[in-house]
PDB file of the backbone (N, CA, C, O) and the ligand in Angstrom, with CONECT records:
HET     ZN  A 101       1
ATOM      1  N   MET A   1      -9.963  -0.271   1.705  1.00  0.00           N
ATOM      2  CA  MET A   1     -10.098  -1.078   2.898  1.00  0.00           C
ATOM      3  C   MET A   1      -8.760  -1.455   3.398  1.00  0.00           C
ATOM      4  O   MET A   1      -8.015  -0.608   3.890  1.00  0.00           O
ATOM      5  N   ILE A   2      -8.431  -2.696   3.288  1.00  0.00           N
ATOM      6  CA  ILE A   2      -7.127  -3.254   3.710  1.00  0.00           C
ATOM      7  C   ILE A   2      -6.277  -3.426   2.480  1.00  0.00           C
ATOM      8  O   ILE A   2      -6.791  -3.786   1.421  1.00  0.00           O
ATOM      9  N   ILE A   3      -5.006  -3.182   2.591  1.00  0.00           N
ATOM     10  CA  ILE A   3      -4.119  -3.344   1.455  1.00  0.00           C
ATOM     11  C   ILE A   3      -4.116  -4.869   1.000  1.00  0.00           C
ATOM     12  O   ILE A   3      -3.919  -5.740   1.846  1.00  0.00           O
ATOM     13  N   PRO A   4      -4.318  -5.172  -0.241  1.00  0.00           N
ATOM     14  CA  PRO A   4      -4.283  -6.537  -0.704  1.00  0.00           C
ATOM     15  C   PRO A   4      -2.936  -7.174  -0.435  1.00  0.00           C
ATOM     16  O   PRO A   4      -1.898  -6.520  -0.535  1.00  0.00           O
ATOM     17  N   ILE A   5      -2.954  -8.456  -0.093  1.00  0.00           N
ATOM     18  CA  ILE A   5      -1.639  -9.162   0.239  1.00  0.00           C
ATOM     19  C   ILE A   5      -0.762  -9.176  -0.969  1.00  0.00           C
ATOM     20  O   ILE A   5       0.420  -8.844  -0.885  1.00  0.00           O
ATOM     21  N   ARG A   6      -1.317  -9.554  -2.099  1.00  0.00           N
ATOM     22  CA  ARG A   6      -0.503  -9.730  -3.314  1.00  0.00           C
ATOM     23  C   ARG A   6      -0.956  -8.775  -4.392  1.00  0.00           C
ATOM     24  O   ARG A   6      -2.090  -8.296  -4.393  1.00  0.00           O
ATOM     25  N   CYS A   7      -0.037  -8.507  -5.320  1.00  0.00           N
ATOM     26  CA  CYS A   7      -0.395  -7.687  -6.517  1.00  0.00           C
ATOM     27  C   CYS A   7      -1.406  -8.457  -7.365  1.00  0.00           C
ATOM     28  O   CYS A   7      -1.234  -9.655  -7.592  1.00  0.00           O
ATOM     29  N   PHE A   8      -2.417  -7.809  -7.818  1.00  0.00           N
ATOM     30  CA  PHE A   8      -3.454  -8.468  -8.618  1.00  0.00           C
ATOM     31  C   PHE A   8      -2.920  -9.005  -9.943  1.00  0.00           C
ATOM     32  O   PHE A   8      -3.394 -10.023 -10.448  1.00  0.00           O
ATOM     33  N   SER A   9      -1.928  -8.308 -10.500  1.00  0.00           N
ATOM     34  CA  SER A   9      -1.452  -8.727 -11.843  1.00  0.00           C
ATOM     35  C   SER A   9      -0.370  -9.730 -11.825  1.00  0.00           C
ATOM     36  O   SER A   9      -0.424 -10.684 -12.601  1.00  0.00           O
ATOM     37  N   CYS A  10       0.665  -9.578 -10.951  1.00  0.00           N
ATOM     38  CA  CYS A  10       1.878 -10.464 -11.007  1.00  0.00           C
ATOM     39  C   CYS A  10       1.962 -11.376  -9.801  1.00  0.00           C
ATOM     40  O   CYS A  10       2.708 -12.355  -9.813  1.00  0.00           O
ATOM     41  N   GLY A  11       1.208 -11.067  -8.765  1.00  0.00           N
ATOM     42  CA  GLY A  11       1.188 -11.964  -7.629  1.00  0.00           C
ATOM     43  C   GLY A  11       2.293 -11.763  -6.590  1.00  0.00           C
ATOM     44  O   GLY A  11       2.416 -12.539  -5.643  1.00  0.00           O
ATOM     45  N   LYS A  12       3.095 -10.708  -6.780  1.00  0.00           N
ATOM     46  CA  LYS A  12       4.107 -10.348  -5.818  1.00  0.00           C
ATOM     47  C   LYS A  12       3.511  -9.915  -4.500  1.00  0.00           C
ATOM     48  O   LYS A  12       2.509  -9.202  -4.465  1.00  0.00           O
ATOM     49  N   GLU A  13       4.129 -10.347  -3.414  1.00  0.00           N
ATOM     50  CA  GLU A  13       3.641  -9.944  -2.102  1.00  0.00           C
ATOM     51  C   GLU A  13       3.947  -8.495  -1.811  1.00  0.00           C
ATOM     52  O   GLU A  13       5.111  -8.095  -1.811  1.00  0.00           O
ATOM     53  N   ILE A  14       2.891  -7.678  -1.554  1.00  0.00           N
ATOM     54  CA  ILE A  14       3.133  -6.218  -1.425  1.00  0.00           C
ATOM     55  C   ILE A  14       2.683  -5.712  -0.085  1.00  0.00           C
ATOM     56  O   ILE A  14       3.104  -4.627   0.316  1.00  0.00           O
ATOM     57  N   ALA A  15       1.836  -6.446   0.644  1.00  0.00           N
ATOM     58  CA  ALA A  15       1.225  -5.904   1.868  1.00  0.00           C
ATOM     59  C   ALA A  15       2.270  -5.445   2.900  1.00  0.00           C
ATOM     60  O   ALA A  15       2.064  -4.444   3.587  1.00  0.00           O
ATOM     61  N   SER A  16       3.362  -6.160   3.006  1.00  0.00           N
ATOM     62  CA  SER A  16       4.334  -5.866   4.031  1.00  0.00           C
ATOM     63  C   SER A  16       5.105  -4.572   3.704  1.00  0.00           C
ATOM     64  O   SER A  16       5.807  -4.033   4.559  1.00  0.00           O
ATOM     65  N   ARG A  17       4.969  -4.092   2.486  1.00  0.00           N
ATOM     66  CA  ARG A  17       5.717  -2.894   2.124  1.00  0.00           C
ATOM     67  C   ARG A  17       4.897  -1.605   2.092  1.00  0.00           C
ATOM     68  O   ARG A  17       5.397  -0.544   1.720  1.00  0.00           O
ATOM     69  N   TYR A  18       3.613  -1.719   2.494  1.00  0.00           N
ATOM     70  CA  TYR A  18       2.761  -0.539   2.480  1.00  0.00           C
ATOM     71  C   TYR A  18       3.140   0.471   3.548  1.00  0.00           C
ATOM     72  O   TYR A  18       3.284   1.662   3.275  1.00  0.00           O
ATOM     73  N   LYS A  19       3.304  -0.039   4.809  1.00  0.00           N
ATOM     74  CA  LYS A  19       3.682   0.899   5.890  1.00  0.00           C
ATOM     75  C   LYS A  19       5.067   1.440   5.731  1.00  0.00           C
ATOM     76  O   LYS A  19       5.261   2.646   5.886  1.00  0.00           O
ATOM     77  N   PRO A  20       6.054   0.613   5.425  1.00  0.00           N
ATOM     78  CA  PRO A  20       7.376   1.183   5.164  1.00  0.00           C
ATOM     79  C   PRO A  20       7.377   2.258   4.068  1.00  0.00           C
ATOM     80  O   PRO A  20       8.123   3.236   4.123  1.00  0.00           O
ATOM     81  N   TYR A  21       6.495   2.029   3.053  1.00  0.00           N
ATOM     82  CA  TYR A  21       6.363   3.026   1.970  1.00  0.00           C
ATOM     83  C   TYR A  21       5.863   4.380   2.520  1.00  0.00           C
ATOM     84  O   TYR A  21       6.405   5.442   2.214  1.00  0.00           O
ATOM     85  N   LEU A  22       4.809   4.290   3.340  1.00  0.00           N
ATOM     86  CA  LEU A  22       4.298   5.551   3.930  1.00  0.00           C
ATOM     87  C   LEU A  22       5.346   6.198   4.837  1.00  0.00           C
ATOM     88  O   LEU A  22       5.467   7.422   4.848  1.00  0.00           O
ATOM     89  N   GLU A  23       6.097   5.413   5.590  1.00  0.00           N
ATOM     90  CA  GLU A  23       7.133   6.000   6.437  1.00  0.00           C
ATOM     91  C   GLU A  23       8.245   6.662   5.610  1.00  0.00           C
ATOM     92  O   GLU A  23       8.752   7.717   5.990  1.00  0.00           O
ATOM     93  N   LEU A  24       8.617   6.060   4.506  1.00  0.00           N
ATOM     94  CA  LEU A  24       9.593   6.665   3.638  1.00  0.00           C
ATOM     95  C   LEU A  24       9.095   7.994   3.053  1.00  0.00           C
ATOM     96  O   LEU A  24       9.861   8.949   2.922  1.00  0.00           O
ATOM     97  N   LEU A  25       7.825   8.040   2.709  1.00  0.00           N
ATOM     98  CA  LEU A  25       7.254   9.297   2.169  1.00  0.00           C
ATOM     99  C   LEU A  25       7.210  10.341   3.232  1.00  0.00           C
ATOM    100  O   LEU A  25       7.401  11.522   2.943  1.00  0.00           O
ATOM    101  N   GLU A  26       6.953   9.933   4.507  1.00  0.00           N
ATOM    102  CA  GLU A  26       6.953  10.933   5.581  1.00  0.00           C
ATOM    103  C   GLU A  26       8.311  11.526   5.855  1.00  0.00           C
ATOM    104  O   GLU A  26       8.446  12.676   6.273  1.00  0.00           O
ATOM    105  N   LYS A  27       9.336  10.690   5.603  1.00  0.00           N
ATOM    106  CA  LYS A  27      10.694  11.182   5.769  1.00  0.00           C
ATOM    107  C   LYS A  27      11.138  12.141   4.651  1.00  0.00           C
ATOM    108  O   LYS A  27      12.227  12.714   4.713  1.00  0.00           O
ATOM    109  N   GLY A  28      10.318  12.302   3.674  1.00  0.00           N
ATOM    110  CA  GLY A  28      10.529  13.249   2.600  1.00  0.00           C
ATOM    111  C   GLY A  28      11.125  12.654   1.327  1.00  0.00           C
ATOM    112  O   GLY A  28      11.566  13.386   0.440  1.00  0.00           O
ATOM    113  N   GLU A  29      11.137  11.354   1.243  1.00  0.00           N
ATOM    114  CA  GLU A  29      11.647  10.711  -0.009  1.00  0.00           C
ATOM    115  C   GLU A  29      10.517  10.748  -1.065  1.00  0.00           C
ATOM    116  O   GLU A  29       9.325  10.787  -0.760  1.00  0.00           O
ATOM    117  N   SER A  30      10.975  10.735  -2.296  1.00  0.00           N
ATOM    118  CA  SER A  30      10.014  10.681  -3.382  1.00  0.00           C
ATOM    119  C   SER A  30       9.491   9.255  -3.488  1.00  0.00           C
ATOM    120  O   SER A  30      10.092   8.302  -2.992  1.00  0.00           O
ATOM    121  N   ALA A  31       8.303   9.147  -4.180  1.00  0.00           N
ATOM    122  CA  ALA A  31       7.727   7.845  -4.352  1.00  0.00           C
ATOM    123  C   ALA A  31       8.658   6.905  -5.140  1.00  0.00           C
ATOM    124  O   ALA A  31       8.756   5.703  -4.893  1.00  0.00           O
ATOM    125  N   LYS A  32       9.320   7.539  -6.089  1.00  0.00           N
ATOM    126  CA  LYS A  32      10.224   6.687  -6.961  1.00  0.00           C
ATOM    127  C   LYS A  32      11.344   6.093  -6.161  1.00  0.00           C
ATOM    128  O   LYS A  32      11.670   4.919  -6.340  1.00  0.00           O
ATOM    129  N   GLU A  33      11.941   6.855  -5.293  1.00  0.00           N
ATOM    130  CA  GLU A  33      13.051   6.372  -4.416  1.00  0.00           C
ATOM    131  C   GLU A  33      12.506   5.332  -3.453  1.00  0.00           C
ATOM    132  O   GLU A  33      13.161   4.317  -3.217  1.00  0.00           O
ATOM    133  N   ALA A  34      11.315   5.557  -2.886  1.00  0.00           N
ATOM    134  CA  ALA A  34      10.735   4.658  -1.944  1.00  0.00           C
ATOM    135  C   ALA A  34      10.491   3.285  -2.560  1.00  0.00           C
ATOM    136  O   ALA A  34      10.779   2.251  -1.957  1.00  0.00           O
ATOM    137  N   PHE A  35       9.942   3.305  -3.800  1.00  0.00           N
ATOM    138  CA  PHE A  35       9.719   2.040  -4.493  1.00  0.00           C
ATOM    139  C   PHE A  35      10.994   1.295  -4.799  1.00  0.00           C
ATOM    140  O   PHE A  35      11.028   0.066  -4.761  1.00  0.00           O
ATOM    141  N   LYS A  36      12.049   2.040  -5.103  1.00  0.00           N
ATOM    142  CA  LYS A  36      13.350   1.371  -5.388  1.00  0.00           C
ATOM    143  C   LYS A  36      13.896   0.749  -4.118  1.00  0.00           C
ATOM    144  O   LYS A  36      14.411  -0.368  -4.165  1.00  0.00           O
ATOM    145  N   LYS A  37      13.799   1.451  -2.947  1.00  0.00           N
ATOM    146  CA  LYS A  37      14.316   0.863  -1.723  1.00  0.00           C
ATOM    147  C   LYS A  37      13.522  -0.334  -1.321  1.00  0.00           C
ATOM    148  O   LYS A  37      14.096  -1.280  -0.782  1.00  0.00           O
ATOM    149  N   LEU A  38      12.160  -0.354  -1.561  1.00  0.00           N
ATOM    150  CA  LEU A  38      11.376  -1.478  -1.162  1.00  0.00           C
ATOM    151  C   LEU A  38      11.371  -2.682  -2.153  1.00  0.00           C
ATOM    152  O   LEU A  38      10.825  -3.753  -1.890  1.00  0.00           O
ATOM    153  N   GLY A  39      12.011  -2.417  -3.285  1.00  0.00           N
ATOM    154  CA  GLY A  39      12.081  -3.521  -4.269  1.00  0.00           C
ATOM    155  C   GLY A  39      10.872  -3.668  -5.129  1.00  0.00           C
ATOM    156  O   GLY A  39      10.636  -4.736  -5.694  1.00  0.00           O
ATOM    157  N   LEU A  40      10.079  -2.594  -5.247  1.00  0.00           N
ATOM    158  CA  LEU A  40       8.864  -2.649  -6.101  1.00  0.00           C
ATOM    159  C   LEU A  40       9.212  -1.943  -7.423  1.00  0.00           C
ATOM    160  O   LEU A  40       9.140  -0.719  -7.528  1.00  0.00           O
ATOM    161  N   GLU A  41       9.580  -2.728  -8.399  1.00  0.00           N
ATOM    162  CA  GLU A  41      10.001  -2.119  -9.650  1.00  0.00           C
ATOM    163  C   GLU A  41       8.997  -2.134 -10.746  1.00  0.00           C
ATOM    164  O   GLU A  41       9.083  -1.347 -11.689  1.00  0.00           O
ATOM    165  N   ARG A  42       7.991  -3.065 -10.635  1.00  0.00           N
ATOM    166  CA  ARG A  42       7.017  -3.167 -11.694  1.00  0.00           C
ATOM    167  C   ARG A  42       5.902  -2.195 -11.415  1.00  0.00           C
ATOM    168  O   ARG A  42       5.569  -1.925 -10.261  1.00  0.00           O
ATOM    169  N   PHE A  43       5.301  -1.648 -12.523  1.00  0.00           N
ATOM    170  CA  PHE A  43       4.207  -0.634 -12.419  1.00  0.00           C
ATOM    171  C   PHE A  43       3.022  -1.292 -11.762  1.00  0.00           C
ATOM    172  O   PHE A  43       2.321  -0.645 -10.984  1.00  0.00           O
ATOM    173  N   CYS A  44       2.770  -2.567 -12.047  1.00  0.00           N
ATOM    174  CA  CYS A  44       1.579  -3.217 -11.541  1.00  0.00           C
ATOM    175  C   CYS A  44       1.615  -3.250 -10.006  1.00  0.00           C
ATOM    176  O   CYS A  44       0.581  -3.125  -9.350  1.00  0.00           O
ATOM    177  N   CYS A  45       2.817  -3.419  -9.446  1.00  0.00           N
ATOM    178  CA  CYS A  45       2.899  -3.473  -7.966  1.00  0.00           C
ATOM    179  C   CYS A  45       2.838  -2.068  -7.413  1.00  0.00           C
ATOM    180  O   CYS A  45       2.253  -1.844  -6.353  1.00  0.00           O
ATOM    181  N   GLN A  46       3.438  -1.109  -8.121  1.00  0.00           N
ATOM    182  CA  GLN A  46       3.418   0.274  -7.658  1.00  0.00           C
ATOM    183  C   GLN A  46       2.010   0.816  -7.652  1.00  0.00           C
ATOM    184  O   GLN A  46       1.644   1.544  -6.729  1.00  0.00           O
ATOM    185  N   ARG A  47       1.204   0.490  -8.646  1.00  0.00           N
ATOM    186  CA  ARG A  47      -0.163   1.011  -8.676  1.00  0.00           C
ATOM    187  C   ARG A  47      -0.969   0.459  -7.529  1.00  0.00           C
ATOM    188  O   ARG A  47      -1.865   1.137  -7.027  1.00  0.00           O
ATOM    189  N   MET A  48      -0.671  -0.782  -7.087  1.00  0.00           N
ATOM    190  CA  MET A  48      -1.410  -1.359  -5.960  1.00  0.00           C
ATOM    191  C   MET A  48      -1.266  -0.433  -4.704  1.00  0.00           C
ATOM    192  O   MET A  48      -2.227  -0.201  -3.971  1.00  0.00           O
ATOM    193  N   ILE A  49      -0.047   0.069  -4.499  1.00  0.00           N
ATOM    194  CA  ILE A  49       0.252   0.816  -3.317  1.00  0.00           C
ATOM    195  C   ILE A  49      -0.205   2.289  -3.540  1.00  0.00           C
ATOM    196  O   ILE A  49      -0.770   2.884  -2.623  1.00  0.00           O
ATOM    197  N   VAL A  50       0.019   2.863  -4.689  1.00  0.00           N
ATOM    198  CA  VAL A  50      -0.419   4.240  -4.905  1.00  0.00           C
ATOM    199  C   VAL A  50      -1.933   4.408  -4.949  1.00  0.00           C
ATOM    200  O   VAL A  50      -2.471   5.425  -4.510  1.00  0.00           O
ATOM    201  N   GLY A  51      -2.611   3.393  -5.486  1.00  0.00           N
ATOM    202  CA  GLY A  51      -4.053   3.475  -5.602  1.00  0.00           C
ATOM    203  C   GLY A  51      -4.803   3.076  -4.311  1.00  0.00           C
ATOM    204  O   GLY A  51      -6.025   3.212  -4.245  1.00  0.00           O
ATOM    205  N   HIS A  52      -4.110   2.608  -3.331  1.00  0.00           N
ATOM    206  CA  HIS A  52      -4.790   2.135  -2.153  1.00  0.00           C
ATOM    207  C   HIS A  52      -5.237   3.239  -1.229  1.00  0.00           C
ATOM    208  O   HIS A  52      -4.459   4.145  -0.932  1.00  0.00           O
ATOM    209  N   VAL A  53      -6.493   3.186  -0.757  1.00  0.00           N
ATOM    210  CA  VAL A  53      -7.016   4.141   0.197  1.00  0.00           C
ATOM    211  C   VAL A  53      -7.325   3.368   1.487  1.00  0.00           C
ATOM    212  O   VAL A  53      -8.158   2.461   1.475  1.00  0.00           O
ATOM    213  N   ASP A  54      -6.677   3.708   2.571  1.00  0.00           N
ATOM    214  CA  ASP A  54      -6.764   2.942   3.789  1.00  0.00           C
ATOM    215  C   ASP A  54      -7.954   3.352   4.586  1.00  0.00           C
ATOM    216  O   ASP A  54      -7.848   4.280   5.388  1.00  0.00           O
ATOM    217  N   LEU A  55      -9.150   2.679   4.405  1.00  0.00           N
ATOM    218  CA  LEU A  55     -10.422   3.134   4.981  1.00  0.00           C
ATOM    219  C   LEU A  55     -10.761   2.301   6.248  1.00  0.00           C
ATOM    220  O   LEU A  55     -11.703   2.647   6.961  1.00  0.00           O
ATOM    221  N   ILE A  56     -10.031   1.243   6.531  1.00  0.00           N
ATOM    222  CA  ILE A  56     -10.505   0.306   7.553  1.00  0.00           C
ATOM    223  C   ILE A  56     -10.671   0.952   8.881  1.00  0.00           C
ATOM    224  O   ILE A  56     -11.634   0.639   9.581  1.00  0.00           O
ATOM    225  N   ASP A  57      -9.767   1.866   9.292  1.00  0.00           N
ATOM    226  CA  ASP A  57      -9.864   2.524  10.599  1.00  0.00           C
ATOM    227  C   ASP A  57     -11.087   3.427  10.634  1.00  0.00           C
ATOM    228  O   ASP A  57     -11.726   3.539  11.680  1.00  0.00           O
ATOM    229  N   ASP A  58     -11.432   4.069   9.537  1.00  0.00           N
ATOM    230  CA  ASP A  58     -12.621   4.918   9.505  1.00  0.00           C
ATOM    231  C   ASP A  58     -13.877   4.110   9.555  1.00  0.00           C
ATOM    232  O   ASP A  58     -14.836   4.536  10.198  1.00  0.00           O
ATOM    233  N   LEU A  59     -13.935   2.958   8.911  1.00  0.00           N
ATOM    234  CA  LEU A  59     -15.139   2.134   8.933  1.00  0.00           C
ATOM    235  C   LEU A  59     -15.369   1.430  10.244  1.00  0.00           C
ATOM    236  O   LEU A  59     -16.516   1.126  10.573  1.00  0.00           O
ATOM    237  N   LEU A  60     -14.326   1.153  11.015  1.00  0.00           N
ATOM    238  CA  LEU A  60     -14.484   0.450  12.272  1.00  0.00           C
ATOM    239  C   LEU A  60     -15.224   1.253  13.297  1.00  0.00           C
ATOM    240  O   LEU A  60     -15.690   0.703  14.295  1.00  0.00           O
ATOM    241  N   LYS A  61     -15.352   2.597  13.071  1.00  0.00           N
ATOM    242  CA  LYS A  61     -16.062   3.448  14.007  1.00  0.00           C
ATOM    243  C   LYS A  61     -17.567   3.174  14.042  1.00  0.00           C
ATOM    244  O   LYS A  61     -18.251   3.455  15.026  1.00  0.00           O
ATOM    245  N   PHE A  62     -18.059   2.607  12.915  1.00  0.00           N
ATOM    246  CA  PHE A  62     -19.489   2.443  12.791  1.00  0.00           C
ATOM    247  C   PHE A  62     -19.871   0.970  13.219  1.00  0.00           C
ATOM    248  O   PHE A  62     -19.125   0.017  12.996  1.00  0.00           O
ATOM    249  N   PRO A  63     -21.072   0.865  13.839  1.00  0.00           N
ATOM    250  CA  PRO A  63     -21.550  -0.467  14.274  1.00  0.00           C
ATOM    251  C   PRO A  63     -22.033  -1.271  13.093  1.00  0.00           C
ATOM    252  O   PRO A  63     -22.389  -0.721  12.051  1.00  0.00           O
ATOM    253  N   ARG A  64     -22.042  -2.577  13.264  1.00  0.00           N
ATOM    254  CA  ARG A  64     -22.589  -3.477  12.216  1.00  0.00           C
ATOM    255  C   ARG A  64     -24.087  -3.297  12.048  1.00  0.00           C
ATOM    256  O   ARG A  64     -24.776  -3.067  13.043  1.00  0.00           O
ATOM    257  N   LEU A  65     -24.607  -3.386  10.878  1.00  0.00           N
ATOM    258  CA  LEU A  65     -26.028  -3.297  10.604  1.00  0.00           C
ATOM    259  C   LEU A  65     -26.532  -4.705  10.373  1.00  0.00           C
ATOM    260  O   LEU A  65     -26.190  -5.306   9.355  1.00  0.00           O
ATOM    261  N   GLN A  66     -27.349  -5.272  11.291  1.00  0.00           N
ATOM    262  CA  GLN A  66     -27.903  -6.616  11.043  1.00  0.00           C
ATOM    263  C   GLN A  66     -29.245  -6.731  11.724  1.00  0.00           C
ATOM    264  O   GLN A  66     -29.889  -7.777  11.647  1.00  0.00           O
TER     265      GLN A  66
HETATM  266 ZN    ZN A 101       2.827  -6.654  -9.686  1.00  0.00          ZN2+
END
């Protein structure tokens, strides 16, 4: 859905780094370099970004069921 604001394990703020991370990957950098540039060194924070599937734009196409 939406990227969580903070890492579930350590509480570090990660949401602001999700888009820059995707932009760095588009520029052709490896995930390891991108994490280093964004200051995400712990595996717990890295898994938050790697494991995220951004579905919110796909789900907004459907109407609410009530
Ligand atoms: Zn963390």
